[in-house]
N, CA, C and O atoms as a GROMACS GRO file, in nm:
protein
  388
    1MET      N    1  -1.561   2.157   0.464
    1MET     CA    2  -1.601   2.298   0.453
    1MET      C    3  -1.485   2.387   0.497
    1MET      O    4  -1.426   2.366   0.603
    2GLN      N    5  -1.453   2.484   0.416
    2GLN     CA    6  -1.348   2.580   0.448
    2GLN      C    7  -1.407   2.691   0.535
    2GLN      O    8  -1.512   2.747   0.503
    3LYS      N    9  -1.338   2.723   0.644
    3LYS     CA   10  -1.383   2.832   0.730
    3LYS      C   11  -1.359   2.964   0.661
    3LYS      O   12  -1.248   2.991   0.615
    4GLN      N   13  -1.462   3.048   0.652
    4GLN     CA   14  -1.452   3.177   0.584
    4GLN      C   15  -1.463   3.294   0.682
    4GLN      O   16  -1.427   3.407   0.650
    5ALA      N   17  -1.513   3.264   0.802
    5ALA     CA   18  -1.530   3.368   0.902
    5ALA      C   19  -1.530   3.303   1.040
    5ALA      O   20  -1.553   3.182   1.053
    6ILE      N   21  -1.505   3.385   1.141
    6ILE     CA   22  -1.509   3.332   1.278
    6ILE      C   23  -1.603   3.417   1.363
    6ILE      O   24  -1.610   3.539   1.350
    7LEU      N   25  -1.673   3.348   1.448
    7LEU     CA   26  -1.755   3.410   1.552
    7LEU      C   27  -1.674   3.392   1.679
    7LEU      O   28  -1.654   3.279   1.724
    8ILE      N   29  -1.630   3.500   1.737
    8ILE     CA   30  -1.536   3.491   1.849
    8ILE      C   31  -1.606   3.452   1.979
    8ILE      O   32  -1.553   3.372   2.057
    9ASN      N   33  -1.724   3.507   2.003
    9ASN     CA   34  -1.800   3.480   2.125
    9ASN      C   35  -1.945   3.456   2.085
    9ASN      O   36  -1.996   3.526   1.997
   10ILE      N   37  -2.010   3.362   2.145
   10ILE     CA   38  -2.148   3.328   2.108
   10ILE      C   39  -2.244   3.447   2.126
   10ILE      O   40  -2.350   3.448   2.066
   11ASN      N   41  -2.208   3.545   2.208
   11ASN     CA   42  -2.293   3.662   2.229
   11ASN      C   43  -2.270   3.772   2.125
   11ASN      O   44  -2.340   3.872   2.124
   12ASP      N   45  -2.170   3.752   2.036
   12ASP     CA   46  -2.140   3.852   1.934
   12ASP      C   47  -2.253   3.864   1.832
   12ASP      O   48  -2.322   3.766   1.803
   13ASN      N   49  -2.271   3.985   1.779
   13ASN     CA   50  -2.367   4.003   1.669
   13ASN      C   51  -2.295   4.033   1.537
   13ASN      O   52  -2.358   4.069   1.438
   14VAL      N   53  -2.163   4.016   1.538
   14VAL     CA   54  -2.081   4.026   1.418
   14VAL      C   55  -1.984   3.909   1.413
   14VAL      O   56  -1.944   3.856   1.517
   15ALA      N   57  -1.947   3.869   1.292
   15ALA     CA   58  -1.841   3.770   1.271
   15ALA      C   59  -1.732   3.840   1.190
   15ALA      O   60  -1.755   3.946   1.131
   16THR      N   61  -1.613   3.781   1.188
   16THR     CA   62  -1.497   3.840   1.123
   16THR      C   63  -1.448   3.749   1.011
   16THR      O   64  -1.433   3.628   1.030
   17THR      N   65  -1.422   3.809   0.895
   17THR     CA   66  -1.376   3.730   0.782
   17THR      C   67  -1.231   3.684   0.802
   17THR      O   68  -1.151   3.753   0.865
   18VAL      N   69  -1.200   3.567   0.748
   18VAL     CA   70  -1.062   3.518   0.750
   18VAL      C   71  -1.004   3.514   0.608
   18VAL      O   72  -0.896   3.461   0.584
   19THR      N   73  -1.079   3.572   0.515
   19THR     CA   74  -1.037   3.588   0.376
   19THR      C   75  -1.124   3.699   0.316
   19THR      O   76  -1.229   3.731   0.371
   20SER      N   77  -1.081   3.757   0.206
   20SER     CA   78  -1.165   3.856   0.138
   20SER      C   79  -1.283   3.784   0.074
   20SER      O   80  -1.268   3.676   0.017
   21LEU      N   81  -1.402   3.845   0.082
   21LEU     CA   82  -1.524   3.783   0.030
   21LEU      C   83  -1.604   3.882  -0.053
   21LEU      O   84  -1.597   4.003  -0.030
   22LYS      N   85  -1.678   3.832  -0.149
   22LYS     CA   86  -1.757   3.915  -0.240
   22LYS      C   87  -1.904   3.916  -0.202
   22LYS      O   88  -1.956   3.820  -0.145
   23LYS      N   89  -1.969   4.028  -0.235
   23LYS     CA   90  -2.114   4.041  -0.219
   23LYS      C   91  -2.181   3.922  -0.289
   23LYS      O   92  -2.142   3.883  -0.399
   24GLY      N   93  -2.281   3.866  -0.223
   24GLY     CA   94  -2.353   3.750  -0.277
   24GLY      C   95  -2.295   3.617  -0.236
   24GLY      O   96  -2.358   3.513  -0.256
   25SER      N   97  -2.175   3.618  -0.177
   25SER     CA   98  -2.114   3.494  -0.128
   25SER      C   99  -2.191   3.442  -0.008
   25SER      O  100  -2.240   3.520   0.074
   26THR      N  101  -2.201   3.311   0.002
   26THR     CA  102  -2.256   3.250   0.123
   26THR      C  103  -2.138   3.217   0.213
   26THR      O  104  -2.047   3.145   0.174
   27VAL      N  105  -2.141   3.271   0.334
   27VAL     CA  106  -2.032   3.255   0.430
   27VAL      C  107  -2.073   3.154   0.535
   27VAL      O  108  -2.183   3.162   0.591
   28ASN      N  109  -1.985   3.059   0.562
   28ASN     CA  110  -2.009   2.958   0.664
   28ASN      C  111  -1.918   2.985   0.783
   28ASN      O  112  -1.801   3.020   0.767
   29PHE      N  113  -1.975   2.969   0.904
   29PHE     CA  114  -1.897   2.984   1.026
   29PHE      C  115  -1.962   2.899   1.134
   29PHE      O  116  -2.079   2.860   1.122
   30PHE      N  117  -1.888   2.871   1.240
   30PHE     CA  118  -1.940   2.792   1.350
   30PHE      C  119  -1.994   2.881   1.460
   30PHE      O  120  -1.933   2.983   1.494
   31ALA      N  121  -2.108   2.842   1.516
   31ALA     CA  122  -2.166   2.907   1.633
   31ALA      C  123  -2.216   2.795   1.724
   31ALA      O  124  -2.312   2.725   1.692
   32GLU      N  125  -2.151   2.779   1.838
   32GLU     CA  126  -2.185   2.672   1.932
   32GLU      C  127  -2.191   2.536   1.864
   32GLU      O  128  -2.290   2.464   1.878
   33GLN      N  129  -2.088   2.502   1.791
   33GLN     CA  130  -2.072   2.373   1.727
   33GLN      C  131  -2.172   2.346   1.615
   33GLN      O  132  -2.186   2.232   1.569
   34GLN      N  133  -2.242   2.449   1.571
   34GLN     CA  134  -2.332   2.438   1.457
   34GLN      C  135  -2.279   2.525   1.344
   34GLN      O  136  -2.224   2.633   1.368
   35ILE      N  137  -2.296   2.478   1.223
   35ILE     CA  138  -2.256   2.558   1.108
   35ILE      C  139  -2.369   2.655   1.075
   35ILE      O  140  -2.484   2.615   1.058
   36LYS      N  141  -2.336   2.783   1.068
   36LYS     CA  142  -2.430   2.888   1.029
   36LYS      C  143  -2.388   2.939   0.892
   36LYS      O  144  -2.269   2.942   0.860
   37SER      N  145  -2.484   2.980   0.813
   37SER     CA  146  -2.457   3.035   0.680
   37SER      C  147  -2.531   3.166   0.663
   37SER      O  148  -2.648   3.178   0.699
   38ILE      N  149  -2.461   3.263   0.608
   38ILE     CA  150  -2.519   3.396   0.582
   38ILE      C  151  -2.472   3.439   0.443
   38ILE      O  152  -2.356   3.418   0.406
   39THR      N  153  -2.562   3.499   0.368
   39THR     CA  154  -2.527   3.555   0.237
   39THR      C  155  -2.489   3.701   0.256
   39THR      O  156  -2.564   3.778   0.316
   40LEU      N  157  -2.374   3.739   0.206
   40LEU     CA  158  -2.324   3.876   0.220
   40LEU      C  159  -2.393   3.970   0.124
   40LEU      O  160  -2.418   3.936   0.009
   41ASN      N  161  -2.424   4.090   0.172
   41ASN     CA  162  -2.480   4.193   0.083
   41ASN      C  163  -2.380   4.307   0.064
   41ASN      O  164  -2.416   4.416   0.020
   42SER      N  165  -2.253   4.280   0.096
   42SER     CA  166  -2.144   4.376   0.077
   42SER      C  167  -2.016   4.298   0.047
   42SER      O  168  -2.001   4.184   0.092
   43ASP      N  169  -1.925   4.358  -0.028
   43ASP     CA  170  -1.790   4.303  -0.039
   43ASP      C  171  -1.722   4.323   0.096
   43ASP      O  172  -1.743   4.424   0.163
   44LEU      N  173  -1.640   4.225   0.136
   44LEU     CA  174  -1.572   4.234   0.265
   44LEU      C  175  -1.424   4.202   0.250
   44LEU      O  176  -1.388   4.095   0.202
   45PRO      N  177  -1.337   4.296   0.291
   45PRO     CA  178  -1.193   4.266   0.292
   45PRO      C  179  -1.159   4.169   0.405
   45PRO      O  180  -1.236   4.154   0.501
   46PHE      N  181  -1.046   4.104   0.393
   46PHE     CA  182  -0.994   4.017   0.498
   46PHE      C  183  -0.993   4.090   0.633
   46PHE      O  184  -0.950   4.205   0.641
   47GLY      N  185  -1.040   4.024   0.737
   47GLY     CA  186  -1.034   4.078   0.873
   47GLY      C  187  -1.146   4.174   0.909
   47GLY      O  188  -1.145   4.230   1.019
   48HIS      N  189  -1.242   4.195   0.819
   48HIS     CA  190  -1.351   4.288   0.849
   48HIS      C  191  -1.472   4.215   0.904
   48HIS      O  192  -1.485   4.093   0.890
   49LYS      N  193  -1.561   4.291   0.967
   49LYS     CA  194  -1.679   4.237   1.034
   49LYS      C  195  -1.802   4.245   0.944
   49LYS      O  196  -1.813   4.332   0.858
   50PHE      N  197  -1.895   4.150   0.968
   50PHE     CA  198  -2.026   4.157   0.907
   50PHE      C  199  -2.130   4.117   1.010
   50PHE      O  200  -2.103   4.039   1.102
   51ALA      N  201  -2.250   4.171   0.994
   51ALA     CA  202  -2.358   4.144   1.088
   51ALA      C  203  -2.410   4.002   1.068
   51ALA      O  204  -2.429   3.958   0.955
   52ILE      N  205  -2.432   3.930   1.178
   52ILE     CA  206  -2.490   3.796   1.169
   52ILE      C  207  -2.638   3.799   1.204
   52ILE      O  208  -2.704   3.694   1.207
   53LYS      N  209  -2.690   3.918   1.229
   53LYS     CA  210  -2.833   3.941   1.249
   53LYS      C  211  -2.857   4.089   1.222
   53LYS      O  212  -2.762   4.167   1.217
   54ASP      N  213  -2.980   4.129   1.203
   54ASP     CA  214  -3.009   4.272   1.188
   54ASP      C  215  -2.973   4.344   1.318
   54ASP      O  216  -3.005   4.296   1.427
   55ILE      N  217  -2.908   4.458   1.304
   55ILE     CA  218  -2.868   4.538   1.421
   55ILE      C  219  -2.931   4.676   1.404
   55ILE      O  220  -2.890   4.752   1.315
   56PRO      N  221  -3.030   4.710   1.488
   56PRO     CA  222  -3.097   4.840   1.473
   56PRO      C  223  -3.008   4.956   1.517
   56PRO      O  224  -2.913   4.937   1.592
   57PRO      N  225  -3.041   5.078   1.470
   57PRO     CA  226  -2.965   5.195   1.513
   57PRO      C  227  -2.968   5.208   1.665
   57PRO      O  228  -3.071   5.187   1.728
   58GLY      N  229  -2.854   5.242   1.722
   58GLY     CA  230  -2.843   5.259   1.867
   58GLY      C  231  -2.808   5.132   1.942
   58GLY      O  232  -2.774   5.138   2.060
   59GLU      N  233  -2.813   5.017   1.875
   59GLU     CA  234  -2.778   4.891   1.942
   59GLU      C  235  -2.626   4.874   1.943
   59GLU      O  236  -2.557   4.916   1.851
   60ASN      N  237  -2.577   4.812   2.049
   60ASN     CA  238  -2.434   4.785   2.060
   60ASN      C  239  -2.388   4.686   1.955
   60ASN      O  240  -2.459   4.591   1.922
   61ILE      N  241  -2.268   4.710   1.902
   61ILE     CA  242  -2.199   4.615   1.817
   61ILE      C  243  -2.117   4.530   1.913
   61ILE      O  244  -2.031   4.582   1.985
   62ILE      N  245  -2.143   4.399   1.914
   62ILE     CA  246  -2.078   4.310   2.009
   62ILE      C  247  -1.977   4.221   1.937
   62ILE      O  248  -2.012   4.147   1.845
   63LYS      N  249  -1.851   4.231   1.980
   63LYS     CA  250  -1.742   4.146   1.931
   63LYS      C  251  -1.657   4.112   2.052
   63LYS      O  252  -1.639   4.196   2.140
   64TYR      N  253  -1.605   3.993   2.059
   64TYR     CA  254  -1.530   3.944   2.177
   64TYR      C  255  -1.621   3.935   2.300
   64TYR      O  256  -1.571   3.928   2.412
   65GLY      N  257  -1.754   3.936   2.280
   65GLY     CA  258  -1.846   3.936   2.393
   65GLY      C  259  -1.859   4.071   2.459
   65GLY      O  260  -1.921   4.083   2.565
   66GLU      N  261  -1.802   4.175   2.399
   66GLU     CA  262  -1.801   4.311   2.453
   66GLU      C  263  -1.851   4.410   2.350
   66GLU      O  264  -1.841   4.385   2.230
   67SER      N  265  -1.905   4.521   2.395
   67SER     CA  266  -1.947   4.627   2.304
   67SER      C  267  -1.823   4.697   2.250
   67SER      O  268  -1.737   4.743   2.326
   68ILE      N  269  -1.815   4.705   2.117
   68ILE     CA  270  -1.704   4.778   2.054
   68ILE      C  271  -1.753   4.907   1.990
   68ILE      O  272  -1.674   4.983   1.934
   69GLY      N  273  -1.884   4.931   1.998
   69GLY     CA  274  -1.941   5.051   1.939
   69GLY      C  275  -2.092   5.042   1.930
   69GLY      O  276  -2.154   4.950   1.985
   70THR      N  277  -2.150   5.139   1.860
   70THR     CA  278  -2.295   5.148   1.846
   70THR      C  279  -2.330   5.166   1.699
   70THR      O  280  -2.264   5.239   1.626
   71ALA      N  281  -2.435   5.097   1.656
   71ALA     CA  282  -2.484   5.111   1.519
   71ALA      C  283  -2.542   5.250   1.500
   71ALA      O  284  -2.620   5.297   1.583
   72THR      N  285  -2.504   5.317   1.391
   72THR     CA  286  -2.556   5.451   1.362
   72THR      C  287  -2.673   5.446   1.265
   72THR      O  288  -2.742   5.546   1.244
   73THR      N  289  -2.696   5.330   1.206
   73THR     CA  290  -2.805   5.308   1.111
   73THR      C  291  -2.844   5.161   1.120
   73THR      O  292  -2.774   5.083   1.184
   74LEU      N  293  -2.953   5.122   1.059
   74LEU     CA  294  -2.989   4.981   1.054
   74LEU      C  295  -2.882   4.906   0.976
   74LEU      O  296  -2.852   4.941   0.862
   75ILE      N  297  -2.827   4.803   1.037
   75ILE     CA  298  -2.728   4.718   0.972
   75ILE      C  299  -2.795   4.583   0.949
   75ILE      O  300  -2.828   4.512   1.044
   76LYS      N  301  -2.815   4.549   0.824
   76LYS     CA  302  -2.882   4.425   0.788
   76LYS      C  303  -2.787   4.305   0.802
   76LYS      O  304  -2.666   4.318   0.787
   77CYS      N  305  -2.845   4.191   0.831
   77CYS     CA  306  -2.770   4.066   0.836
   77CYS      C  307  -2.693   4.049   0.706
   77CYS      O  308  -2.751   4.060   0.598
   78GLY      N  309  -2.561   4.022   0.716
   78GLY     CA  310  -2.477   4.005   0.598
   78GLY      C  311  -2.409   4.132   0.551
   78GLY      O  312  -2.332   4.130   0.455
   79GLU      N  313  -2.438   4.244   0.618
   79GLU     CA  314  -2.381   4.372   0.578
   79GLU      C  315  -2.248   4.397   0.648
   79GLU      O  316  -2.228   4.357   0.763
   80HIS      N  317  -2.157   4.463   0.577
   80HIS     CA  318  -2.028   4.507   0.631
   80HIS      C  319  -2.052   4.599   0.749
   80HIS      O  320  -2.133   4.692   0.740
   81VAL      N  321  -1.984   4.575   0.860
   81VAL     CA  322  -1.993   4.661   0.979
   81VAL      C  323  -1.859   4.731   0.992
   81VAL      O  324  -1.756   4.669   1.018
   82HIS      N  325  -1.863   4.864   0.975
   82HIS     CA  326  -1.739   4.942   0.976
   82HIS      C  327  -1.774   5.087   1.008
   82HIS      O  328  -1.886   5.115   1.051
   83VAL      N  329  -1.682   5.179   0.988
   83VAL     CA  330  -1.700   5.319   1.028
   83VAL      C  331  -1.816   5.388   0.957
   83VAL      O  332  -1.862   5.493   1.003
   84HIS      N  333  -1.866   5.334   0.847
   84HIS     CA  334  -1.977   5.397   0.775
   84HIS      C  335  -2.113   5.369   0.840
   84HIS      O  336  -2.211   5.436   0.807
   85ASN      N  337  -2.120   5.272   0.933
   85ASN     CA  338  -2.248   5.241   0.995
   85ASN      C  339  -2.239   5.212   1.145
   85ASN      O  340  -2.334   5.162   1.205
   86MET      N  341  -2.125   5.244   1.203
   86MET     CA  342  -2.109   5.231   1.349
   86MET      C  343  -2.013   5.338   1.399
   86MET      O  344  -1.935   5.396   1.323
   87VAL      N  345  -2.020   5.364   1.528
   87VAL     CA  346  -1.929   5.458   1.591
   87VAL      C  347  -1.872   5.390   1.716
   87VAL      O  348  -1.945   5.321   1.788
   88SER      N  349  -1.744   5.410   1.741
   88SER     CA  350  -1.680   5.355   1.859
   88SER      C  351  -1.725   5.432   1.982
   88SER      O  352  -1.746   5.553   1.976
   89ASN      N  353  -1.741   5.363   2.092
   89ASN     CA  354  -1.776   5.426   2.219
   89ASN      C  355  -1.656   5.434   2.314
   89ASN      O  356  -1.668   5.480   2.427
   90ARG      N  357  -1.541   5.388   2.268
   90ARG     CA  358  -1.423   5.385   2.354
   90ARG      C  359  -1.327   5.497   2.320
   90ARG      O  360  -1.311   5.533   2.203
   91GLY      N  361  -1.264   5.552   2.421
   91GLY     CA  362  -1.165   5.656   2.400
   91GLY      C  363  -1.221   5.783   2.341
   91GLY      O  364  -1.150   5.857   2.272
   92ARG      N  365  -1.348   5.809   2.369
   92ARG     CA  366  -1.413   5.928   2.311
   92ARG      C  367  -1.437   6.030   2.421
   92ARG      O  368  -1.534   6.020   2.496
   93GLY      N  369  -1.350   6.127   2.430
   93GLY     CA  370  -1.365   6.235   2.527
   93GLY      C  371  -1.493   6.315   2.508
   93GLY      O  372  -1.545   6.373   2.604
   94ASP      N  373  -1.545   6.318   2.385
   94ASP     CA  374  -1.667   6.396   2.360
   94ASP      C  375  -1.789   6.336   2.428
   94ASP      O  376  -1.888   6.405   2.448
   95LEU      N  377  -1.783   6.208   2.465
   95LEU     CA  378  -1.896   6.144   2.534
   95LEU      C  379  -1.896   6.175   2.684
   95LEU      O  380  -1.996   6.152   2.752
   96ASN      N  381  -1.784   6.228   2.735
   96ASN     CA  382  -1.773   6.260   2.878
   96ASN      C  383  -1.828   6.397   2.911
   96ASN      O  384  -1.836   6.432   3.029
   97LYS      N  385  -1.866   6.475   2.812
   97LYS     CA  386  -1.911   6.612   2.837
   97LYS      C  387  -2.054   6.614   2.885
   97LYS      O  388  -2.109   6.722   2.910
   0.00000   0.00000   0.00000
């Protein structure tokens, strides 16, 4: 089996592609020594994230075992996670007001 994505930390709710992938592709990745498979509902460029479970609005996006942002809308399992459906919580002076 060719690795198509990586899950960096078992607590992550997103995985990262290691190649460009098309909508409808079944992506295989390892999670705690088990092979997981998810069907993509979005095209994904190399190095981009996709949800490995449904992520409701307001929930943290977890990558590297850390929050990298917050979902702004429901992100379905297999969906591209990027600036169109999440917002970063780091380096935002507007959140300090």
